[in-house]
DRENBA-437477 format. One record per residue (C-alpha): x, y, z. Coordinates in steps of 0.02 Angstrom, whole numbers, padded with zeros to 5 digits, always signed. Each point is the difference from the previous one (the first is absolute). Last residue first. Layout:
XYZ
...
This chain:
+05243+06236+05347
-00082-00164+00050
+00048-00099-00156
+00182+00051+00023
+00012-00104+00161
+00146+00036+00117
-00015+00188+00029
-00188-00013-00018
+00002-00116+00153
+00074+00130+00117
-00098+00157-00042
-00161-00098-00022
+00010-00076+00174
+00016+00174+00076
-00146+00057-00110
-00111-00143+00058
+00042+00026+00184
-00030+00187-00012
-00168-00008-00088
-00027+00175-00067
+00044-00037-00181
-00115-00152-00009
-00063+00003-00181
+00176+00003-00072
+00051-00153+00102
-00158-00086-00061
+00051+00034-00180
+00174-00072+00032
-00078-00153+00082
-00115-00029-00148
+00147+00019-00119
+00094-00131+00103
-00134-00129-00033
-00004+00046-00184
+00189-00022-00013
-00004-00170+00089
-00129-00077-00117
+00124-00057-00134
+00090-00106+00134
-00151-00110+00029
+00043-00140-00121
+00178-00019+00064
-00039-00161+00096
+00153-00079+00079
-00089-00020+00167
+00135+00090+00099
+00064+00131-00122
-00154+00033-00106
-00129-00024+00137
+00103+00113+00113
+00006+00134-00135
-00190-00007-00019
-00015+00008+00190
+00104+00159+00001
-00121+00089-00116
-00150-00066+00096
+00069+00054+00170
+00035+00176-00061
-00174-00005-00077
-00089-00044+00162
+00088+00122+00116
-00006+00154-00111
-00176-00042-00059
-00058-00014+00181
+00053+00180+00027
-00091+00052-00159
-00161-00085+00056
+00019+00077+00173
+00013+00174-00076
-00149-00038-00112
-00106-00053+00149
+00050+00155+00097
-00045+00113-00146
-00166-00089-00032
-00055+00013+00184
-00085-00165+00036
-00189-00020+00004
-00074-00136+00108
-00182-00043-00033
+00054-00180-00026
-00070-00048-00170
-00012+00171-00081
+00165+00056+00075
+00089-00156-00063
-00069+00020-00176
+00043+00186+00000
+00178-00034+00057
+00025-00129-00137
-00073+00114-00133
+00108+00146+00052
+00158-00107-00012
-00061-00069-00167
-00022+00176-00071
+00173+00054+00059
+00078-00155-00078
-00096+00032-00162
+00064+00178-00008
+00176-00064+00037
-00005-00109-00154
+00033-00182+00044
+00163-00096-00011
-00032-00188-00007
+00127-00134+00051
+00076+00086+00152
-00175+00038+00065
-00017+00164+00093
-00190+00003-00017
-00031-00181+00051
+00136-00029+00131
-00030+00175+00070
-00186-00039+00014
+00042-00160+00090
+00088+00101+00135
-00124+00145+00017
-00114-00082+00128
+00146-00038+00116
+00057-00179+00033
-00051-00166+00074
+00058-00153-00097
-00022-00088-00167
+00150-00102-00061
-00109-00137-00078
-00094+00123-00111
+00076-00047-00167
-00168+00015-00090
-00149+00119-00008
-00125-00023-00142
-00068+00149-00096
-00159-00049-00089
-00051+00028-00182
+00008-00185-00042
+00175-00013+00070
+00119+00143+00041
+00142-00048+00116
+00073+00111+00135
+00171-00048+00066
+00094+00063-00152
-00076+00174+00010
+00035+00029+00184
-00070-00045+00172
+00161-00064+00078
-00025+00017+00189
-00181-00062+00005
-00034+00108+00153
-00134-00034+00129
-00001+00140+00130
+00118+00117+00087
-00011+00169+00086
+00155+00109-00032
+00145-00007+00123
+00097-00122-00109
+00023+00128-00139
+00059+00132+00122
+00125-00116+00085
+00066-00065-00165
+00030+00177-00062
+00096+00051+00157
+00096-00163+00006
+00056+00007-00181
+00048+00183+00017
+00107-00035+00153
+00081-00147-00089
+00040+00104-00154
+00073+00143+00103
+00106-00122+00102
+00062-00084-00158
+00050+00170-00072
+00104+00039+00154
+00080-00172+00000
+00038+00016-00185
-00114-00087-00123
+00058-00170-00065
+00047-00010-00183
-00030-00115-00148
-00125+00129-00061
-00136-00121-00053
+00025-00128+00139
+00021+00131+00137
-00155+00105-00030
-00108-00136-00074
+00028-00175+00068
+00068+00044+00171
-00082+00169+00033
-00161-00055-00082
-00011-00156+00109
+00035+00115+00148
-00155+00099-00046
-00099-00162-00016
+00054-00058+00172
-00039+00173+00069
-00179-00009-00065
-00014-00173+00078
+00068+00056+00168
-00115+00152+00008
-00154-00107-00023
-00079-00054-00162
-00100-00138+00080
-00020-00183+00041
-00143-00088+00088
-00146+00072-00099
+00055-00066-00171
+00044-00165+00084
-00186-00024+00031
-00060-00039+00177
-00045+00180+00038
-00122+00007-00146
-00058+00178-00023
-00173+00035-00072
-00031+00189-00002
+00182+00044-00034
+00008-00138-00130
-00157+00061-00087
+00065+00179-00008
+00168-00055-00068
-00075-00115-00130
-00121+00134-00058
+00141+00127-00018
+00106-00125-00096
-00142-00050-00115
-00041+00183-00035
+00184+00034-00036
+00011-00149-00120
-00158+00051-00091
+00059+00180-00017
+00168-00067-00058
-00080-00097-00141
-00118+00139-00054
+00129+00139+00012
+00129-00105-00092
-00114-00018-00152
-00010-00178-00062
+00089-00092-00141
+00186+00006+00040
-00037+00039+00183
-00061-00180+00019
+00181-00059-00002
+00043+00095+00160
-00164-00050+00081
+00052-00179-00032
-00071-00102-00143
+00076-00174-00004
-00143-00113+00049
-00079-00016+00172
+00030-00188+00014
-00082-00059+00162
+00129-00078+00113
+00079-00168+00037
+00130+00007+00140
+00165-00093+00006
+00135-00022+00132
-00007-00190-00017
-00019-00024+00189
-00126+00145+00006
-00119-00061-00135
-00126+00140-00018
-00151-00018-00113
-00132+00105-00089
+00046+00173+00063
-00104+00138-00081
+00089+00158-00056
-00054+00161+00089
-00149+00115-00024
-00029+00093+00163
-00164-00044+00084
+00063+00022+00178
-00005-00188+00025
+00105-00020-00158
+00129+00117+00076
+00010-00104+00159
+00014-00166-00090
+00135+00065-00116
+00095+00071+00150
+00011-00167+00092
+00029-00104-00157
+00143+00110-00060
+00068+00014+00177
+00027-00190+00011
-00063-00046+00173
+00098-00019+00162
+00100+00158-00029
+00191-00004-00002
+00074+00133+00114
+00119+00108-00101
-00080+00165+00050
+00087+00127-00113
-00108-00034-00151
+00097-00016-00162
+00023-00179-00059
-00158-00061+00086
+00001-00172+00083
-00141-00124-00037
+00090-00068-00153
+00134-00079+00107
+00056-00107-00147
-00037+00082-00168
-00174+00011-00075
-00072-00060-00164
-00161+00091-00045
-00104-00103-00121
-00113+00095-00119
-00159-00069-00075
-00060-00013-00179
-00161+00001-00098
+00025+00181-00056
+00140-00031-00045
+00074-00169-00044
+00051-00121+00135
+00123+00017+00144
+00069+00175+00024
+00158+00012+00105
+00041+00123+00138
+00164+00003+00094
+00032+00069+00175
+00164+00072+00063
-00061+00178-00029
+00067+00134-00118
-00115-00038-00146
-00004-00138-00130
-00104-00016-00157
-00102-00158-00009
+00071-00172-00037
-00121-00093-00113
-00061-00179+00020
-00107-00082-00134
-00134-00123+00059
+00018-00173-00076
-00007-00102+00160
-00119+00119+00089
-00129-00124+00067
-00154+00081+00080
-00043+00006+00185
+00034+00187-00003
+00123+00024+00142
+00072-00176-00011
+00026+00018-00187
+00078+00172+00027
+00126-00070+00123
+00039-00149-00113
+00029+00116-00148
+00125+00098+00103
+00091-00157+00057
+00011-00064-00179
+00066+00169-00056
+00134-00005+00135
+00058-00172-00052
+00005+00051-00184
+00101+00155+00044
+00119-00099+00108
+00029-00124-00141
+00032+00142-00124
+00120+00087+00118
+00097-00161+00021
+00004-00022-00190
+00066+00174-00026
+00133-00023+00132
+00069-00155-00089
-00019-00157+00104
+00148-00045+00109
+00108-00147-00060
-00035-00154+00104
+00126-00080+00116
-00050-00174+00053
-00085-00010+00169
+00109-00052+00143
-00016-00178+00067
-00129-00029+00137
-00070-00147-00096
-00174+00072-00033
+00065+00168-00059
-00099+00154+00062
-00085+00122-00120
-00074+00166+00058
-00132+00089-00106
+00003+00187-00038
-00127+00133-00056
-00158-00024+00100
+00097-00039+00157
+00092+00164-00020
-00161+00097+00038
-00024+00127-00140
+00030+00184+00031
-00028+00102-00159
+00114+00143-00048
-00070+00178+00004
-00172+00068+00035
-00157+00066-00082
-00130+00120+00059
-00155-00073-00085
């Protein structure tokens, strides 16, 4: 699964209030050692997790082992209950779990986006994890356990061309099916990568990348150049036709189980350009692919779309747009990793900043005639060595 940070457990599960019968104050009691408190909380949480799985399966889980699964950048936690492969995973969600951390529209949807988008993708025939139970008051959901093999891990024993070919085919098929069978009621069709969202992400880079890394603020003249470039690029990206977009279709959000690629972490899906998820996959901060393979996968994606829709894009124009999206997406990713470190106190993503910036630098080089891109490059490269 895509795994989150600290667990949210309702306080009522962890603490009990005591009131004296006589109205006199309670006697002072020395606080329990921190280690003991943590142990009690852990036992209480494990009991709650086992109870959720027992209700989902109809089988007692009193002796089932509980294992914390590796965390990612989200506020969700994932814990395995039972022993693989006869285990399930419980997703523990924070308060206000319906709200997205990154989308610009802060309106809270009526239904949990994970359930909404999971149902839609399953209807399209996309392999997604099964939901066995959702307890909204407890903030817990019981899911199918997909194991531990992500696409990233699978590369250790399988040729990259085979794995990425499968992932690209799945992505192309998903996109075609979604364009043919839209669901206006789904959250994924009611929010979009519009100009405001692209700009929000660009400004996120300015704050948590450009200024945070350099410790400096661009001059007024430089700031004007950066803002003009941001707006020009955002406008062009937003002007492209949109359709269902996963938003983070990369090697850690694709699981490999029983020879199938399973899509996870889809709750932030929205409307975006056809190339967006391809940038996430082929310009992955966690896996650097050979450029020959990237070129081959770009051709494969376009061929699959053309075969299914009868529409054939100009390869040069598609590649230009892919590179332009790379500039926007990877600047945001690099800055997001810094934000996660400084705000969420999670330094685990810092090693992936250089690769993210390397993708931007390469895209800069591939777009020599794009005035907005080159104006942006001249300013930001003066503050960020990784972009020079």
